[in-house]
N, C-alpha and C positions, 0 to 999 in steps of 0.2 A: 129597629135598625135595618136599613136597606143595604144588606150585604151584597146583593146583586149589583147595585150601582157602584159600591166600593170596589168589587172585584173587577168589573169592566173598566172603571176609571183608572185602575192600576195595571191594566194588562200589559202596557209597554214595559213597565219595570219588571213584572213577573216574567215576561218572555226573555228579557235581557239576562235576568238571573239564571233562568233555565238554560239558555244558550251557553253562558259562561261555565256552568257545571258540566254540560255535555261535552264541552271542548277539552275537558280533562280526561285523557284515555285511561280510566281507572281499572286497568286489567292487572291481575295478579302478576307480580314480577319479583321473583326471588333475587335476581341479580342486583337490584337496587335496595333490597331490604336491609334494615338496621334494627337494633333493639327497639327503637322508638318508631320505626316504620316497618312493622313486621311483614307487611304484604307488598312492600315496594313504595317507591316515591309517588307514583301517580295516584294510587289509592289514598295515600296519606294526603296528597294535595287536595283531593276531593273532600276528605274529612275536614281538613283545615279550612277549606273554603266555606263549608256549611257552618262550622262552629264560629268562625270569625264573623260571618253574616249574622248569625243569631246573637252573638255578643254585642255587635254594633246595634242591633235592633232591641237590645235591652233584656234579652232572655238570660237565664242562668244556664251555664254550659258545663259539661264535663268531657274531658278528653282522657279516655282510658288507655293511656300509653300507646295510642295509635291503633288499638284493636277495635275500638268502638267509640261512639260519641253519644252524648245526651243533651237534648235541648228541652228545658222544662219551664212550665208556667204554673205557679202555685199562688193561690189567693186565699187559702184557708189553713187552719191548723190540722186538718184531717190527714191521717196517714194513708188514706185510700188514694190510689192513683190509676190512671188510664194510660195504657201504653199504645203508642203508634209505632210499629216496628218496620223500619225501612232499611234499604241497603244501598250503598254507594258503589260497590264493585260491579263490573260488567264482564260479560264473556268476551273473548276476542272478536274483533270485527269480522274476520274472514274476508273473502274476496268478492269481486264483481258487484260492488255497490254502484248505484247510479250517481250518487253524490258522495263526496268524501265522508267517511263515517264519523269523524270528529270535528266536522266543520259546523254542524248544527244549522244547515241551510234551510231557509223557509221557502217552500214551493207550494203554491195553491193552498195556503192556510195550514200546511203541515210542516212540522219541524223534523227533519231527517237526521238521525244520529244513533250510534250504538248507545243503548241505555235509555232511549227516549221513553219507552214504556216500561222497561225492566232495568232499574226501578227508579230512575232519576225524575221522571215526570211525576209519578205519584209522591215522591219525596218532596218535590217542590210544591205540589198541591197541598200536601199535609202541612208543610211549613207555613205557607201563606194563609191557610185556613186558621192556624193557631195565631199567627201574627195579627190578622184582622180582628180576631176575638180579643187579643191583648190590647190592640190599639183602641178598641171600643171600651176598654176598661170594664169588661164583663167579669164579674166574680163567679167562680165555680167552686163547688163543694169539694171536688176532687182535683188533685194535681194531674196535669197532663204532661206526659213525657214522650217526646219523639226520640226514639232510640235508633241510632245510625249504625248498622252493621257494615263490615268491610270485607267479609269473606263468605257471603251467602252463596255465591255461585260455585264454591269449592267444598269447604268442609265445615263452615259455620264456626270456625275457631275464634273469630272476633266476638261474636255474641256470647260464646261460651266463656271467654275470658271476662267479659263484662259481668256475667252472672255470678262469677266467683267473688266479686267485690261489691256489687250493688244489687238491691232487691228488685226483682222483676215484678211489674204490675200484674195483678191476678186477672185483669180483664182488659180487653182492647182488641186491636185489629192490625193486620198487616196489609197495607195498600200495595199488593204485589200480585194481583190476579185480575179478576173481572167483577163487574157489577151484575146482578144486584149484590150478592155476596156468596161466599163459599163456606159452608158449615162443616164440611168433611174433606179431609185430605188423605189420600192413600199413604200407606207405609212405603218406606223406601229401603231397598237392600242393594248395595253396590259392591262389586269386588272385581279383582283381576283374575283372569284365566291365564295359566302358564303351563309349561311342560319342561322337562329336564333339558332337552336339546332340540335344535331345529336343523336337521340335515336332510335336504331334499334334492333330488336330481333335476327338478324343474324350476323351483322357486328359490331365488336368492334372498328376497326380502319382500315384505308387504308393509306399507306405512300409510296411515291415514287417521284423520280425526284429531281433536285436541281437547275434548271434554267428555266426561261420562254422560252428561245430561243433554247432549246434542247429537242428533242423527248425523252420521258421517257423510259429508257432502262431497268428499274427494278422496281418492285412494290411489296410491302408486305401487305397482308391483315391479320388481326387477327380476327378469326371468333368465334362466340359463339356456333356454332353447327358443327357437323362433316359432311363435304362435300367432304372428300378426294376422294372417288370413283368418284363422279361427276366431281370434279376438274381435276383429271387425264384423264378422258374421254375428257374433254374440251381441255386440252393440246394436246392430241393425235389428236383430230378432226381438230385442228387449226395449227398443226405442230409447236407447241411452246415448248420452254424449260421452265422448272419450277419444283417445288417440294413442298412437305408439310413437315413441321417439327413442331411437337406438334400442336398448334393451329394457326401456321403461314403458310400462303399460299403465295408462291412466284412465280411470272412470270418474265421471262427474255425476254426483247424485243431487239430492235436494235436502237441505238441513231442516230440522224440525225439533221441537222440544221433546225430551225423552218421555214426558208424560203422555204424548200422543205420537209415538214413532210411526204409526200408520200414515201420518200426514207427510212424511218425508220419503226419500228414496235413499236407502243405505248403500252407498258406493262400495264399502268394504265387503258387505255380504254378497253383493253382486260379483265382486272379484273372486271371492271364495267359491261361489256357485260356478263361475266360469272355470276356475282352476281345479275343481274337484275331479274332473275327468282326466286330468293329466298328472296332478300331484298325488303322491302316496302318503302325505303326512296326515296323521290323525287329527291334528288341530284344525286344518283346513276342512277336512271331511266333517268334523263335528259342527263347525260353524255353518257350513252349507246345508247339512242335513237337518239341523234343528232350529236354525234361526232365520235362514233365507225365506223371505215372504211369510214369516210367522212370528210376529211380535207378541202373540198371545199364548205361546207355548203349547199349542194344540198337538204338535208332532210328538211332544214329550208326554202327552196326556196329563198336563199340569194346568190346563186352562181352567178358568173360573170367571163367570160374569155375575157380579153382584147386582142385585136389583136396585140398589141405591147408589153405589159408588162405581159401578162399571167393572171392566175386566182387568185381570192382571196383565201387565205389559212388560216387555224387556227390550232395552235398547243396547246395541253394540256400538259404543261411541269411539273407541280408540283401538287401533291396531299397530303394534310395533313388533313385527315378527322378523327375526333374522338370527344368525348364529350368535350374535353378541347380546341380544335382548329379545325376550319373548313375553309379550304382555298384550292381552286383549281385555278391554274393560266392559263390564255389563252393569246396567242400571235397571233394576226392576222396581215397578210400582204395583203394590198389591192392596186390595180393599180390606176393610175392617174384618170381614168374616172369612178371609182366605186361610186355608190350612197350611201354614208356613212349615210345620213339621213334616208334612208329607212332601212338600217341595224339597226340603233339605235331603230327605231320604232318597227320593227318586233321582234328584240331580247328582248327588254324590255317587250313586251307583253308576251313572253314566260317565262321570269323570274317571272312575276307576277303569271302566271299559276302554276309554280313549286315552288313558295314560296322562291325564291332565290333573292339575291341582289348583286350589284357590289361594289367593293372597290378598292382603289389604281389604278385608271385608268390613263394611260398615252397615249398621242396621238402625232403622228408625220406625217406631210403631206408627200405625195410622192414627190420625187425629180426628175426633168426631165430637160435635156439639149438637144437641137436639135442635131440629129446625123450629121447635116450639119454645126454645129458650128466650128469655126476655132480651138478651143481647141481640139475638137474631132479629127479633121484632123491632127493636129500637133502630137498628141500622137500616133495616129494610124500609121503615117508615121515612127515614131521612132521604133514602134513594127515591122513593115514590114521590115525596113532596117536591123534589127538584126536577123530576123527569116526567111525572104523570104516567109512568109505565107500571101497570099492574099485571101485564101479561107474563113477563119474565119473573121467575121465582128463584129463591135461594137454591143452590145446587152443590154438588161435590165435584172434586177434580182429582187428577192423578199427580199433580205437582205438589211439592212440599214448600211451605212458606214459614216465615217466622211465627205465624199464628200458632203453630204447633207447640211452641215454647210456653205459651200462656196456659194457665189452668183453664181459662175460658177465653178463647180467642178465635177469630174468624179472619179469612182473607176478604178484603173489601175494596174492590176496584183495582185498577182504574180503567180497565177496558170496558167499553160499553157494548151491549148486545148489538150484533150486526157488524161490528168493526172487525177488520182483518187482524188476526193474531200474528204479529211479526217478531215477538221476542225471540232472541237468539238467531234471527235470520237476517239476511242482507236487506238493506233498505228499510230498516226499522224506523218508524216515525210515530209521532203523536200529533193529532190535530189540535190546533190552538183552542178551538171551541170545546173540545173534550177536556183539555187542561183546565179551562175556566169553570166549566160545569162541575168538574171533579172537586175544585176548591169549594164551591157552594155546597156540595153534598157533604164534604168533610167538615165544613163549618157546623152544619146542623147535627152531624154525628157527634162531634166533640161537645157541643152544647147539651145534647141529650145524655151522653155517657158521663160527662163531667158534672152535670146537674147544676143549673144556674142557681146561685146563692142569692135569694132575694133579700 
């Protein structure tokens, strides 16, 4: 079967489907949520789009009350199944895009849109890989399930709801990272920092960010005193963009994923670093002292760099600081051998010193599969077969994907080595050639894991 010819002959249809999905701004929206649309209308529209497409193409589908979807291909009586875990929700678009974030415009062979790489492109690639296998009437020993999450970017409530009702495949992959494949994912701990009150002679409020897992790219402080001269000097000395309008002081940073906060410029932490010389509030002092220019917790003596998974990192994603509300979010990614008990002890001692406390804490253990496991070998072979690349090897990351839900799962594509990582950033795009190449890799991966039934 010449799948390469099939994929390239159908690229116009594939691109059209991809663009239609990208044009749905599937961001979490509680205002439009209902019992059957728990995360809002737009996320539900994306889920409905994929399930209706699959049903039209002859797949079996399940809509789990708007929390998740399932697209399945079953050609044997075996109870074994392979899971391909995708998600349809996206982070907010943010500002300063070159092209409208939900237009899905094609420029120089690239499709620009929020969600192009995270995770709608990989979802479409997985879908068409399974569709072309089905259209070829290839029998597999194991059932293949594409499971569509709807709340991956927030709290994974969609996939958790699905797991309460339906069996999760014990093996598979999440197409939500990079090739060749990811066999280890750091653990994640996120929480809110707060204090009993915020009463300061200098600062009225500080507001910035909208996600735990995104480096804050803009912050606004309302000040009670005039520090415009000092502020402009700070911007100049630190090569930052920003401005003052009336009593509002704005700093512009650079967004990045929380698993690699060092790649961004945290506007909120810069604001705290500027204000620490004028404000007396312990929260501002704490943030500036321990997190400014230190995503690795070296100043707390809590840093650790694992030989296989890399260092512990912390991202400050949201600041809502005023008399009415005090909330600063932290998102920590830690490797499999990190001493989390020591972290808790030292961190809690500092919180007491600064009169702070923690709320809304969530915790996820690291996920690790041996790089010598058969699953890793099979998927790596499918990648090498379609790329010829034997230089890049399986690796570990700081991000968490649905692969961690599986007893034996890895993250598998769809970013290729050398491509710019733009997930959660402005001007996110996916090259059409990468989309088509990803489909071919996923075809071979599904055939290998599903086991062709001769």
